[in-house]
N, C-alpha and C positions, 0 to 999 in steps of 0.2 A: 502494500500500499503506499509506502514512503517514498519508492523508488518513482510510483506512478506520480504520485505528488509532484515529486521532483522533475518530472519530465514535463509536465503541464506548466509550472514555473516557468520554466526555459523557454518553451516555446511562448509563454505569454510575454515573455522578456523579450524574445526576439520579435515577435509581432510589434510591441510597443515602440521597438527601436525603430523597426522599419516606417512606423507611422511616422514618427519624428523627422525621419530623415527625406519626406515626401518635398518635393521643391516646386511650387507653381511656376507654370510656363507662361509668359506672359505675351509671347509669339505665336506659338503652335498650339497652345493649350485651349481648353473649352473658353468661351467667351459669354460672360454675364452681363445683362445690360438692365439698366433702371433708369427713371427720373431721380432727380436730387429731391423734388416735391411732391406732395399728393394734392395740395390745395391751394389756391391764391386767389385772393380777393384783389380785382383790378378797378378801382376807382379812376374814371376817365373824365378829364376836364373836356373844355372845348378843343384843345388843341389836340386832343388824343393820349394818350398812354401807351410804354412799353414796359413790359416785365421780362427779365430772364429766367431762365430755368435749365440747370445742368441735365446733360444725357450721360451717364457713366458707363464704360465698357471696361472689362478686365484684360483686355489684349492691344497689342498695336500691330498696326502692319506698315509696310513701307509706302502704299500707295492709299488717297482717298477713300473713305468709305460713306456711303449714304445712308442717314437715317430716314427710315419710313414711320410715319405716325396715319392713324385714321382717327377719323372723327366718330365717337360712340353714338349711337343711334339715342342715347338718352339726352343728348345736347338740344337744347333749344336756341343756341346762338345761329346765326346765317353767315353765310361766307363772307357778305359784305360788311360784317360787323367785327371782323378780326384778319389779320394775315400773320404767317409765321415764316420766320428766315432761320438760318444757321442750321441747317439739316445735313451739312458736311461735317465728317471727322476729318482734320486733317493727317496726312501721312506722319506716323510715328506719335499720335496723340491718344489717350485713353478716354476720349469724349470730346463733346461740343457744346456749345451753350446755345439754346434757342431762344430766339427774342419773338414774344406774341406781343404784337401792337393792336389796341382797340381802336375803333372808329367812334366818336361821340355822337355824330350826326346820323349813323345808322342805328344806333343803340335805341331801346324803347325810353319813351320820356318817363315811365315809371317804371319800377320793378328792375329785374336782372334777367340778362342774356347768360346761359350756362353753356360752356365749352368743355366737354370730356375728350380728351386725348388718350388713345390707346398706343402705346409702343408697340409696334408691329414687327419691325425688321432691321439690322444693321447689315448691309451687304459687303460683302468680303470677310464675314467671321466666322471664325471655326466653331461648329458645334454650339451654337447660339442658345441660350437659355436667356428669356426676357423675363423678369419679374413681374407678375401679375398685379400692379400697382398703377393704375392709370392716374393722370394728372387733371385736378378739376379746376375750372376758372370760372370765376363770376366777375361778368362785367356790367358795370352799372355808372350812369351819369354822375360826376361830381359836379357842383357850379359853386361859385362863390356865394357867401351868404349876403343876401340884397340889404343894405342898411336901411332903418327906416322904421316906421311904426308898422310892428304885427300886432294883429288883434285875434283874441282867443275868446270865441264864441262859445260859453258853457251853458248847459242844461242840466237838470233833474227829472226825471220820468216821474218820480213820485209827488214831488212840490214842496219838498222840506230842505232844500240847499243839500250841499255836499258832505258826504260822510266818507272819508277816504280810508285811513289807516287808523281811525279810532270811530267808534259806534255812534258818536254824536258830533263829530266834527273832523279834526286830525290836520293834516299837513296839506298843502296846495301844490299845485302842478309846478315844479321848480326848473328854471331856464340858467343853465350855468354857461357864461361864457369864458372864451381862453384867457381873457385878463383877470377872471375871477370873479368878475360882477355875477351876481345871483339874483334873479327875479323870482318872486313865488305869487302865483295867482290863485284862486278859485273862489266860488261861491260860497258866502257866509253861512254857517249853520244857526239856525235859530234856536237851538237847545242851549240852555245856561250852562248843562256842564261841560260846554263846549269851551268856555272860557279857560284862557291857556295854550290853548292850539291856536295854530293860523287862521283855521275857518272859523274861530271864535273870537278875534281881534278885530282892530278896527282898519287891517289893512287888505282885508278880504274884500271882495265885490261885493255890495250890497244886492239884494235880488228879491224878487217876489216869490221865491221859494221854486221855481221852475226854470228862469232864465237870467243871464247878466253876462257881460261882455267887459272884458279887460284887454288894457294895451301896454303893449312893452315897447320900449325903442331900443333897437339895435343899433350902436355907432359904426360908421364907416371903417373899415379897416379889420372887422371882426372876422377871425379865421375859423372859428368852430365855436358851435353851441350845443350844448347837451340838455335834451328835453326829456325830464323824469316824472312819470307820475306813481304816485306812492301807493295806489289802491282803489277799490271800489267796494265798500262792505255790504251793499246791497244790488249791486249790478243796476244801478238807476243813471249812473253818472254819464255824461256825453260831452264831447267838445269838437270844435273844429279850429284848424290853426290858419289864419288868412295871411298871405305876405303882403308887403306894401304894395306888390303889382296887382293885389285885389284877387288873387287866386287862392284856391284852398289848397295848402301846402302838405296839411298833415291832419291827422284827428284820431278820436277814441270813442268807443262806446261798448261800454260793459265788457271791458277786457282784463286782463291781469295787470297787475303792478309791473312797472318797468320802463324803460327807455322807449320815448316814442320816436318814431322815424318821421323827419319832415325832408320834404322834397325842395331842396334850395333851388332846384332850376323852373319852380314855379314863379 
């Protein structure tokens, strides 16, 4: 029995030694390929936007190779909304950098266009294995914030003012600018126990229980504004955000607390 154990131990040591001595062949070995990213947001200003993503391969050759990608059927982006370049791997290189450029004019005025790319081939590569990890891109229009008066038309379907993160009042809708300025708006709550909350003090918007309007002034040069709604205790609250151009740029009706998306292109 001891002899068998000794033989097995020697064989194991031999195999382990052989495994440790395996050397990867970057010129004639098997080629693995994949994207360096899996998902990218592409905010697109009026002049367009470009992002880069690497395609890595584990071998090199003495000649150029071509990367082939295909658009996944799940994509919603159309061919006029983007372009792709950089699909050539130079001789002696282990990959290339793709550039994806988005076209503001062709993107939808609202929402996003999704592009999902699958890596399908790298010509001239030995025994190619492609990692099944597509690249998902989301294109959307990004506009500068229009300075001026922004109007928030607010409502309560029950007719007793707002109850947000407290059953009798609570916090208001807050708008935080990149310079640190914070605005807070909301329909005042009529309940005595709301005292001490924003919706129970003198800064909230007086109302008839059902409707009210607040205005905030966003100054020239503002780069970003975060709109946050604290909650809706009874599913009664609604509001719409009107830009200085007179267009509805965002809104809310009986949804979860959180950030409110505002379309600054309006």
